[in-house]
TORMI-639221 format. One record per residue (C-alpha): residue in three letters; y, z, x. Coordinates in Angstrom, 2 decimals, always signed. Layout:
BEGIN
<node 'ALA', <Y, Z, X>>
...
This chain:
BEGIN
<node 'UNK', <+35.50, +107.04, +111.88>>
<node 'UNK', <+35.35, +110.84, +111.77>>
<node 'UNK', <+38.26, +113.11, +112.58>>
<node 'UNK', <+38.23, +116.90, +112.69>>
<node 'UNK', <+40.71, +119.55, +113.70>>
<node 'UNK', <+40.49, +123.25, +114.40>>
<node 'UNK', <+42.33, +125.62, +112.05>>
<node 'UNK', <+45.77, +126.70, +113.17>>
<node 'UNK', <+48.21, +129.28, +112.00>>
<node 'UNK', <+51.00, +128.05, +109.75>>
<node 'UNK', <+51.30, +124.78, +107.78>>
<node 'UNK', <+48.81, +121.93, +107.97>>
<node 'UNK', <+50.24, +119.74, +110.76>>
<node 'UNK', <+48.86, +116.39, +109.64>>
<node 'UNK', <+50.57, +116.76, +106.26>>
<node 'UNK', <+53.90, +117.16, +108.01>>
<node 'UNK', <+53.15, +114.22, +110.29>>
<node 'UNK', <+52.38, +111.96, +107.33>>
<node 'UNK', <+55.73, +112.84, +105.74>>
<node 'UNK', <+57.90, +112.75, +108.84>>
<node 'UNK', <+56.55, +109.61, +110.49>>
<node 'UNK', <+56.86, +107.43, +107.40>>
<node 'UNK', <+60.01, +105.27, +107.65>>
<node 'UNK', <+62.69, +106.72, +105.42>>
<node 'UNK', <+65.95, +105.25, +104.16>>
<node 'UNK', <+67.55, +108.56, +103.39>>
<node 'UNK', <+70.34, +110.78, +104.59>>
<node 'UNK', <+68.93, +112.69, +107.60>>
<node 'UNK', <+69.66, +116.15, +106.24>>
<node 'UNK', <+67.62, +115.36, +103.13>>
<node 'UNK', <+64.64, +114.25, +105.21>>
<node 'UNK', <+64.81, +117.56, +107.05>>
<node 'UNK', <+64.83, +119.38, +103.71>>
<node 'UNK', <+61.76, +117.43, +102.56>>
<node 'UNK', <+59.90, +118.28, +105.77>>
<node 'UNK', <+60.73, +121.96, +105.32>>
<node 'UNK', <+59.57, +121.88, +101.70>>
<node 'UNK', <+56.25, +120.25, +102.59>>
<node 'UNK', <+55.75, +122.71, +105.46>>
<node 'UNK', <+56.40, +125.65, +103.17>>
<node 'UNK', <+54.08, +124.23, +100.51>>
<node 'UNK', <+51.29, +123.69, +103.03>>
<node 'UNK', <+51.76, +127.27, +104.26>>
<node 'UNK', <+51.28, +128.62, +100.74>>
<node 'UNK', <+54.94, +129.22, +99.86>>
<node 'UNK', <+55.75, +128.45, +96.22>>
<node 'UNK', <+59.40, +127.80, +95.43>>
<node 'UNK', <+60.71, +127.41, +91.91>>
<node 'UNK', <+61.75, +124.02, +90.58>>
<node 'UNK', <+65.39, +125.14, +90.75>>
<node 'UNK', <+65.04, +126.11, +94.43>>
<node 'UNK', <+63.47, +122.77, +95.27>>
<node 'UNK', <+66.16, +120.87, +93.36>>
<node 'UNK', <+68.86, +122.82, +95.15>>
<node 'UNK', <+67.40, +122.02, +98.58>>
<node 'UNK', <+67.03, +118.33, +97.85>>
<node 'UNK', <+70.39, +118.04, +96.12>>
<node 'UNK', <+68.68, +116.52, +93.09>>
<node 'UNK', <+69.48, +119.31, +90.72>>
<node 'UNK', <+72.69, +117.90, +89.26>>
<node 'UNK', <+70.48, +116.79, +86.40>>
<node 'UNK', <+66.95, +115.58, +86.01>>
<node 'UNK', <+66.37, +111.84, +85.90>>
<node 'UNK', <+66.70, +110.60, +82.34>>
<node 'UNK', <+65.11, +107.58, +80.77>>
<node 'UNK', <+67.19, +104.49, +80.22>>
<node 'UNK', <+69.47, +104.80, +77.21>>
<node 'UNK', <+71.43, +102.15, +75.34>>
<node 'UNK', <+75.08, +102.67, +74.42>>
<node 'UNK', <+75.47, +99.83, +71.97>>
<node 'UNK', <+74.79, +96.59, +73.86>>
<node 'UNK', <+75.11, +98.39, +77.23>>
<node 'UNK', <+72.09, +100.18, +78.71>>
<node 'UNK', <+72.41, +103.00, +81.25>>
<node 'UNK', <+69.58, +103.25, +83.78>>
<node 'UNK', <+69.83, +106.46, +85.87>>
<node 'UNK', <+68.69, +106.48, +89.51>>
<node 'UNK', <+68.71, +110.13, +90.56>>
<node 'UNK', <+67.50, +112.34, +93.38>>
<node 'UNK', <+65.20, +111.40, +96.25>>
<node 'UNK', <+63.37, +108.09, +95.78>>
<node 'UNK', <+59.58, +108.00, +96.08>>
<node 'UNK', <+57.23, +105.07, +95.45>>
<node 'UNK', <+55.20, +106.93, +92.83>>
<node 'UNK', <+55.21, +110.18, +90.91>>
<node 'UNK', <+54.22, +113.12, +93.13>>
<node 'UNK', <+54.70, +116.83, +93.53>>
<node 'UNK', <+58.35, +116.48, +94.50>>
<node 'UNK', <+59.27, +114.08, +91.69>>
<node 'UNK', <+57.69, +116.45, +89.19>>
<node 'UNK', <+59.51, +119.54, +90.47>>
<node 'UNK', <+62.80, +118.35, +91.94>>
<node 'UNK', <+64.20, +115.71, +89.63>>
<node 'UNK', <+63.42, +112.93, +92.11>>
<node 'UNK', <+62.72, +109.34, +91.01>>
<node 'UNK', <+59.46, +107.40, +91.03>>
<node 'UNK', <+60.33, +103.75, +91.76>>
<node 'UNK', <+57.12, +102.65, +90.07>>
<node 'UNK', <+58.29, +104.17, +86.78>>
<node 'UNK', <+61.90, +103.11, +87.33>>
<node 'UNK', <+60.93, +99.46, +87.82>>
<node 'UNK', <+59.09, +99.54, +84.51>>
<node 'UNK', <+62.22, +100.79, +82.77>>
<node 'UNK', <+64.29, +98.05, +84.40>>
<node 'UNK', <+61.90, +95.34, +83.25>>
<node 'UNK', <+61.96, +96.75, +79.74>>
<node 'UNK', <+65.75, +96.52, +79.62>>
<node 'UNK', <+65.73, +92.95, +80.91>>
<node 'UNK', <+63.27, +91.93, +78.18>>
<node 'UNK', <+65.09, +93.84, +75.41>>
<node 'UNK', <+67.20, +91.31, +73.47>>
<node 'UNK', <+69.43, +94.04, +72.07>>
<node 'UNK', <+70.55, +94.99, +75.61>>
<node 'UNK', <+73.29, +92.67, +76.85>>
<node 'UNK', <+74.31, +94.47, +80.06>>
<node 'UNK', <+72.69, +97.04, +82.36>>
<node 'UNK', <+74.56, +99.74, +84.29>>
<node 'UNK', <+72.81, +101.61, +87.10>>
<node 'UNK', <+73.99, +105.23, +87.09>>
<node 'UNK', <+73.27, +106.25, +90.69>>
<node 'UNK', <+73.31, +109.69, +92.29>>
<node 'UNK', <+70.78, +109.65, +95.13>>
<node 'UNK', <+70.60, +110.26, +98.91>>
<node 'UNK', <+67.91, +107.58, +99.24>>
<node 'UNK', <+64.26, +108.22, +100.00>>
<node 'UNK', <+61.05, +106.60, +101.16>>
<node 'UNK', <+61.23, +102.91, +102.04>>
<node 'UNK', <+58.04, +102.20, +100.09>>
<node 'UNK', <+58.66, +99.84, +97.13>>
<node 'UNK', <+62.41, +99.62, +97.86>>
<node 'UNK', <+62.35, +95.95, +98.91>>
<node 'UNK', <+60.23, +95.12, +95.88>>
<node 'UNK', <+62.63, +96.97, +93.60>>
<node 'UNK', <+65.57, +95.16, +95.19>>
<node 'UNK', <+63.89, +91.85, +94.33>>
<node 'UNK', <+63.48, +93.04, +90.72>>
<node 'UNK', <+67.20, +93.82, +90.59>>
<node 'UNK', <+68.15, +90.37, +91.90>>
<node 'UNK', <+65.99, +88.82, +89.21>>
<node 'UNK', <+67.58, +91.03, +86.54>>
<node 'UNK', <+71.04, +90.15, +87.80>>
<node 'UNK', <+70.30, +86.47, +87.13>>
<node 'UNK', <+69.48, +87.22, +83.49>>
<node 'UNK', <+72.01, +89.84, +82.37>>
<node 'UNK', <+75.20, +91.47, +83.70>>
<node 'UNK', <+74.08, +94.17, +86.14>>
<node 'UNK', <+76.55, +96.71, +87.51>>
<node 'UNK', <+75.75, +99.60, +89.87>>
<node 'UNK', <+77.92, +102.72, +89.87>>
<node 'UNK', <+77.80, +105.30, +92.68>>
<node 'UNK', <+78.20, +108.33, +90.44>>
<node 'UNK', <+78.97, +109.99, +92.75>>
<node 'UNK', <+76.63, +109.07, +95.64>>
<node 'UNK', <+74.58, +106.00, +96.57>>
<node 'UNK', <+73.03, +106.79, +99.94>>
<node 'UNK', <+70.66, +104.72, +102.07>>
<node 'UNK', <+67.79, +103.38, +99.90>>
<node 'UNK', <+69.89, +104.06, +96.81>>
<node 'UNK', <+72.66, +101.88, +98.25>>
<node 'UNK', <+70.03, +99.30, +99.24>>
<node 'UNK', <+69.30, +98.99, +95.52>>
<node 'UNK', <+72.91, +99.27, +94.38>>
<node 'UNK', <+73.94, +96.38, +96.62>>
<node 'UNK', <+71.72, +94.00, +94.66>>
<node 'UNK', <+73.85, +94.33, +91.51>>
<node 'UNK', <+76.40, +91.67, +90.59>>
<node 'UNK', <+79.11, +94.31, +90.98>>
<node 'UNK', <+79.10, +97.66, +92.78>>
<node 'UNK', <+81.53, +100.34, +91.59>>
<node 'UNK', <+82.15, +103.78, +93.05>>
<node 'UNK', <+83.66, +106.76, +91.27>>
<node 'UNK', <+86.85, +108.07, +92.94>>
<node 'UNK', <+85.13, +111.13, +94.43>>
<node 'UNK', <+81.97, +109.26, +95.37>>
<node 'UNK', <+80.37, +108.07, +98.61>>
<node 'UNK', <+78.14, +105.17, +99.57>>
<node 'UNK', <+76.38, +103.86, +102.65>>
<node 'UNK', <+74.03, +105.54, +105.12>>
<node 'UNK', <+72.54, +102.13, +105.87>>
<node 'UNK', <+69.72, +102.86, +108.26>>
<node 'UNK', <+66.08, +103.86, +108.62>>
<node 'UNK', <+64.60, +106.87, +110.39>>
<node 'UNK', <+61.31, +108.56, +111.14>>
<node 'UNK', <+60.49, +111.85, +112.85>>
<node 'UNK', <+57.76, +113.24, +115.06>>
<node 'UNK', <+57.16, +116.95, +115.40>>
<node 'UNK', <+55.52, +118.15, +118.61>>
<node 'UNK', <+54.00, +121.59, +118.01>>
<node 'UNK', <+52.03, +121.78, +121.25>>
<node 'UNK', <+54.41, +124.35, +122.77>>
<node 'UNK', <+54.20, +126.49, +119.61>>
<node 'UNK', <+50.41, +126.44, +119.78>>
<node 'UNK', <+50.55, +127.40, +123.45>>
<node 'UNK', <+52.68, +130.44, +122.64>>
<node 'UNK', <+50.28, +131.40, +119.86>>
<node 'UNK', <+47.28, +131.00, +122.15>>
<node 'UNK', <+45.89, +128.17, +120.05>>
<node 'UNK', <+44.58, +124.81, +121.22>>
<node 'UNK', <+43.75, +121.96, +118.84>>
<node 'UNK', <+41.34, +119.22, +119.87>>
<node 'UNK', <+41.20, +116.00, +117.88>>
<node 'UNK', <+37.98, +114.01, +117.76>>
<node 'UNK', <+38.62, +110.48, +116.57>>
<node 'UNK', <+37.70, +106.82, +116.88>>
<node 'UNK', <+40.21, +104.03, +117.22>>
<node 'UNK', <+42.49, +103.54, +120.23>>
<node 'UNK', <+45.71, +104.54, +118.52>>
<node 'UNK', <+44.33, +106.75, +115.72>>
<node 'UNK', <+45.83, +109.96, +117.11>>
<node 'UNK', <+48.86, +108.58, +118.95>>
<node 'UNK', <+51.21, +110.29, +116.50>>
<node 'UNK', <+49.42, +113.61, +116.65>>
<node 'UNK', <+51.76, +116.62, +116.42>>
<node 'UNK', <+49.52, +118.50, +118.85>>
<node 'UNK', <+50.88, +116.63, +121.87>>
<node 'UNK', <+54.12, +115.01, +123.01>>
<node 'UNK', <+54.75, +111.45, +121.82>>
<node 'UNK', <+53.78, +108.87, +124.43>>
<node 'UNK', <+56.16, +106.04, +125.29>>
<node 'UNK', <+53.74, +103.54, +123.76>>
<node 'UNK', <+53.55, +105.51, +120.52>>
<node 'UNK', <+57.34, +105.85, +120.43>>
<node 'UNK', <+57.71, +102.08, +120.75>>
<node 'UNK', <+55.24, +101.54, +117.91>>
<node 'UNK', <+57.20, +103.83, +115.59>>
<node 'UNK', <+60.49, +102.28, +116.68>>
<node 'UNK', <+59.15, +98.79, +115.94>>
<node 'UNK', <+58.21, +99.85, +112.42>>
<node 'UNK', <+61.62, +101.41, +111.86>>
<node 'UNK', <+63.36, +98.30, +113.22>>
<node 'UNK', <+61.36, +96.03, +110.91>>
<node 'UNK', <+62.28, +98.08, +107.88>>
<node 'UNK', <+65.93, +98.26, +108.96>>
<node 'UNK', <+65.98, +94.48, +109.29>>
<node 'UNK', <+64.69, +94.16, +105.74>>
<node 'UNK', <+67.30, +96.68, +104.55>>
<node 'UNK', <+70.17, +94.82, +106.23>>
<node 'UNK', <+69.06, +91.40, +105.01>>
<node 'UNK', <+68.87, +92.59, +101.41>>
<node 'UNK', <+72.31, +94.22, +101.58>>
<node 'UNK', <+73.79, +91.07, +103.12>>
<node 'UNK', <+72.20, +88.94, +100.42>>
<node 'UNK', <+73.32, +91.24, +97.64>>
<node 'UNK', <+76.90, +91.54, +98.89>>
<node 'UNK', <+77.26, +87.90, +99.88>>
<node 'UNK', <+78.06, +88.55, +103.55>>
<node 'UNK', <+76.44, +87.84, +106.91>>
<node 'UNK', <+73.76, +90.08, +108.40>>
<node 'UNK', <+75.96, +90.81, +111.42>>
<node 'UNK', <+78.71, +92.01, +109.09>>
<node 'UNK', <+76.34, +94.64, +107.69>>
<node 'UNK', <+74.94, +95.63, +111.08>>
<node 'UNK', <+78.34, +95.96, +112.76>>
<node 'UNK', <+80.25, +97.32, +109.78>>
<node 'UNK', <+79.47, +98.85, +106.41>>
<node 'UNK', <+79.70, +102.32, +107.98>>
<node 'UNK', <+76.96, +101.68, +110.57>>
<node 'UNK', <+74.74, +104.39, +109.09>>
<node 'UNK', <+77.51, +106.70, +107.86>>
<node 'UNK', <+78.29, +107.64, +104.29>>
<node 'UNK', <+81.74, +106.37, +103.35>>
<node 'UNK', <+84.11, +107.81, +100.77>>
<node 'UNK', <+85.39, +105.62, +97.95>>
<node 'UNK', <+88.44, +104.26, +99.78>>
<node 'UNK', <+86.58, +103.42, +102.99>>
<node 'UNK', <+83.64, +101.97, +101.09>>
<node 'UNK', <+86.04, +99.62, +99.31>>
<node 'UNK', <+87.78, +98.60, +102.52>>
<node 'UNK', <+84.48, +97.94, +104.31>>
<node 'UNK', <+83.12, +95.81, +101.47>>
<node 'UNK', <+80.32, +98.12, +100.32>>
<node 'UNK', <+81.79, +98.22, +96.80>>
<node 'UNK', <+83.95, +95.99, +94.65>>
<node 'UNK', <+86.18, +98.56, +93.00>>
<node 'UNK', <+86.80, +102.25, +92.40>>
<node 'UNK', <+86.32, +103.37, +88.81>>
<node 'UNK', <+84.43, +105.86, +86.68>>
<node 'UNK', <+81.12, +105.30, +84.93>>
<node 'UNK', <+82.75, +105.76, +81.53>>
<node 'UNK', <+85.38, +103.13, +82.31>>
<node 'UNK', <+82.71, +100.65, +83.45>>
<node 'UNK', <+80.72, +101.11, +80.24>>
<node 'UNK', <+83.84, +100.89, +78.08>>
<node 'UNK', <+84.85, +97.66, +79.82>>
<node 'UNK', <+81.45, +96.09, +79.17>>
<node 'UNK', <+81.62, +97.01, +75.50>>
<node 'UNK', <+84.82, +95.04, +74.99>>
<node 'UNK', <+84.38, +91.72, +73.15>>
<node 'UNK', <+83.62, +88.86, +75.48>>
<node 'UNK', <+82.47, +91.03, +78.37>>
<node 'UNK', <+78.73, +91.43, +77.87>>
<node 'UNK', <+77.86, +89.76, +74.60>>
<node 'UNK', <+77.76, +86.18, +75.80>>
<node 'UNK', <+75.58, +86.36, +78.86>>
<node 'UNK', <+72.11, +84.73, +79.08>>
<node 'UNK', <+69.28, +86.86, +77.77>>
<node 'UNK', <+65.59, +86.67, +78.67>>
<node 'UNK', <+63.01, +85.57, +76.15>>
<node 'UNK', <+59.41, +86.72, +76.15>>
<node 'UNK', <+58.47, +84.12, +78.73>>
<node 'UNK', <+61.24, +85.24, +81.05>>
<node 'UNK', <+63.35, +82.12, +80.58>>
<node 'UNK', <+67.09, +82.35, +80.11>>
<node 'UNK', <+68.40, +81.73, +76.62>>
<node 'UNK', <+71.79, +82.00, +74.94>>
<node 'UNK', <+72.17, +84.34, +71.99>>
<node 'UNK', <+72.71, +82.51, +68.68>>
<node 'UNK', <+76.19, +83.97, +68.11>>
<node 'UNK', <+77.32, +82.71, +71.51>>
<node 'UNK', <+79.51, +79.57, +71.48>>
<node 'UNK', <+80.92, +77.39, +74.23>>
<node 'UNK', <+84.36, +78.82, +73.42>>
<node 'UNK', <+83.09, +82.40, +73.74>>
<node 'UNK', <+81.36, +81.68, +77.03>>
<node 'UNK', <+84.40, +79.87, +78.40>>
<node 'UNK', <+86.54, +82.89, +77.46>>
<node 'UNK', <+84.09, +85.23, +79.19>>
<node 'UNK', <+84.12, +82.99, +82.29>>
<node 'UNK', <+87.92, +83.00, +82.27>>
<node 'UNK', <+87.94, +86.81, +82.08>>
<node 'UNK', <+85.45, +87.06, +84.94>>
<node 'UNK', <+87.49, +84.74, +87.15>>
<node 'UNK', <+90.69, +86.59, +86.29>>
<node 'UNK', <+88.96, +89.84, +87.21>>
<node 'UNK', <+87.84, +88.41, +90.54>>
<node 'UNK', <+91.35, +87.28, +91.40>>
<node 'UNK', <+92.78, +90.62, +90.29>>
<node 'UNK', <+90.38, +92.57, +92.47>>
<node 'UNK', <+91.13, +90.27, +95.39>>
<node 'UNK', <+94.85, +90.95, +95.07>>
<node 'UNK', <+94.16, +94.67, +94.95>>
<node 'UNK', <+92.07, +94.49, +98.10>>
<node 'UNK', <+94.82, +92.68, +99.97>>
<node 'UNK', <+97.39, +95.24, +98.87>>
<node 'UNK', <+95.18, +98.12, +100.05>>
<node 'UNK', <+95.84, +97.17, +103.64>>
<node 'UNK', <+99.43, +97.76, +104.66>>
<node 'UNK', <+99.24, +95.18, +107.42>>
<node 'UNK', <+98.23, +92.53, +104.90>>
<node 'UNK', <+94.83, +91.79, +106.44>>
<node 'UNK', <+91.33, +91.95, +104.97>>
<node 'UNK', <+88.10, +93.14, +106.52>>
<node 'UNK', <+85.68, +90.48, +107.76>>
<node 'UNK', <+83.27, +91.39, +104.96>>
<node 'UNK', <+85.87, +90.85, +102.26>>
<node 'UNK', <+87.05, +87.59, +103.81>>
<node 'UNK', <+83.47, +86.30, +103.68>>
<node 'UNK', <+83.18, +87.32, +100.05>>
<node 'UNK', <+86.47, +85.69, +99.07>>
<node 'UNK', <+85.47, +82.52, +100.92>>
<node 'UNK', <+82.31, +82.46, +98.80>>
<node 'UNK', <+84.45, +82.87, +95.66>>
<node 'UNK', <+86.63, +79.96, +96.77>>
<node 'UNK', <+83.57, +77.77, +97.30>>
<node 'UNK', <+82.37, +78.66, +93.82>>
<node 'UNK', <+85.78, +77.75, +92.36>>
<node 'UNK', <+85.66, +74.39, +94.16>>
<node 'UNK', <+82.33, +73.80, +92.48>>
<node 'UNK', <+83.92, +74.66, +89.14>>
<node 'UNK', <+86.48, +71.92, +89.73>>
<node 'UNK', <+83.59, +69.45, +89.91>>
<node 'UNK', <+82.14, +70.83, +86.69>>
<node 'UNK', <+85.56, +70.48, +85.04>>
<node 'UNK', <+85.54, +66.77, +85.93>>
<node 'UNK', <+82.10, +66.42, +84.36>>
<node 'UNK', <+83.27, +68.06, +81.13>>
<node 'UNK', <+86.30, +65.75, +80.98>>
<node 'UNK', <+84.05, +62.73, +81.47>>
<node 'UNK', <+81.76, +63.98, +78.70>>
<node 'UNK', <+84.70, +64.43, +76.33>>
<node 'UNK', <+86.06, +61.00, +77.18>>
<node 'UNK', <+82.73, +59.26, +76.68>>
<node 'UNK', <+82.19, +60.92, +73.29>>
<node 'UNK', <+85.77, +60.55, +71.97>>
<node 'UNK', <+85.52, +58.95, +68.50>>
<node 'UNK', <+88.93, +57.37, +69.01>>
<node 'UNK', <+88.15, +55.83, +72.39>>
<node 'UNK', <+87.62, +52.36, +70.75>>
<node 'UNK', <+90.46, +52.68, +68.23>>
<node 'UNK', <+92.78, +50.14, +69.86>>
<node 'UNK', <+90.05, +47.53, +70.17>>
<node 'UNK', <+89.02, +48.09, +66.54>>
<node 'UNK', <+92.60, +47.63, +65.32>>
<node 'UNK', <+92.98, +44.40, +67.28>>
<node 'UNK', <+89.70, +43.05, +65.89>>
<node 'UNK', <+90.72, +43.91, +62.34>>
<node 'UNK', <+94.06, +42.15, +62.81>>
<node 'UNK', <+92.26, +39.01, +63.99>>
<node 'UNK', <+89.95, +39.18, +60.97>>
<node 'UNK', <+92.89, +39.48, +58.56>>
<node 'UNK', <+94.64, +36.52, +60.18>>
<node 'UNK', <+91.53, +34.34, +59.82>>
<node 'UNK', <+91.05, +35.44, +56.20>>
<node 'UNK', <+94.56, +34.53, +55.20>>
<node 'UNK', <+94.72, +31.39, +57.33>>
<node 'UNK', <+91.31, +29.72, +57.04>>
C-alpha cells in the first residue's frame, strides 16, 4: 500500500488524526490540551517543559520512582497516562505504563515491602495497556495489601486502575470518576477550502482513509469508531465492577456516569471506601498488625507467610480488618440522613456478609481441628481403664 498527501499549511493533519482518533480514557479537557500540544509541535512551535506541564495539569510534580517508607511502598501514578515513554512523558511529567508496571512488579517481588500504596494524581490517558495494568494490580492485590489513594485526583483511566486496589481512599479535597471513553475526529476540509488548498489521498484498502481529516466523517466511519469506543468502555466498566465488587449495571448507571465526583459524592456512590489523607493511610499501614502479616511473594510468584508471622498475629490482623469493614459500613449508613445506602454499597455489604458466612464455616473447621487434636480428649477413658487395671491387680 502506498499513501501520499500534498503539503498543506499548518500542522501535519495525520499526526493529529492519530492522536485524536485513538480511544482515550481521560478527562475531555485534557484530551483537547493534548491535541493542541501535538498540533503546535507539528507546526514547529516549541513550548517549554513548564508550559507543557501547565497545559496538561501534570506539573504538580514529576512522576517519582517507587519509594519505601519502612514496610510500606509508595508508587506514584501522575499526569497523563501513556503506554510507553514518548515526547509528552519526557516533557510533561506524564506516566509511561510500561515503566510503571515494571515498578509494580518489583514491589510485589520485594520481600521487604509488605504493603503498596498507589499515590494517584492523574486525569487518565490513553487506553493502551490500561486493561493489562489493571490485571497486574489484581494479581498484586492477591499477594500484598494494595491501597489506592486519589491524591487528589483519580480520573478516567487512573480511576480504572485505582478501582483494582483492595481499598480505594480519596483525600478530602480530591475527586474521582470520569468513567468513560472518547475519541475525536477533526474535519479540516472547510479550513482548506478557505485557504484555497485541496488535499488528495491516494491509498489502497477500502477503509484506509475513512478517518481522513480532509473530509467529513461518513456514517460508516462514525459507526466504526463508535464500536471501538464502546468495546473499550465495556472493558473499562467490567474491570471497575470487578475491582469494586459490584454489578456492571451499577457502574454504567451510577458511579458518576462519566462525571468527576468530589470526595463526599464519590463515597456515597461507591467509587471509594473512605475519605482520608495519604499520610494517614501510610501511618495506618505502619501500625503493628496492619501490613506485616500479609502473604508475600517468593521468587516463583507463590504466596508465602513471613517467618515472624504467627497464627495469632494473622488472626489479630483479620480481626482488625473485619472491625474496620464494619466501622466503615456504619459510617456509610450514617452519611445518609434518610438511613438508606446506595445500590453499589448495598451490593458491597452483601458481599461482605457472604464472606462472613464463609468465615463461620471456617470457624467450625478450626473447632473440629482443635477437638480432634486435644491431648485430653481421651482422659476420661484412660482414667477408667487405669481404675480397672488397679482393681484387677489388687483383686486377682
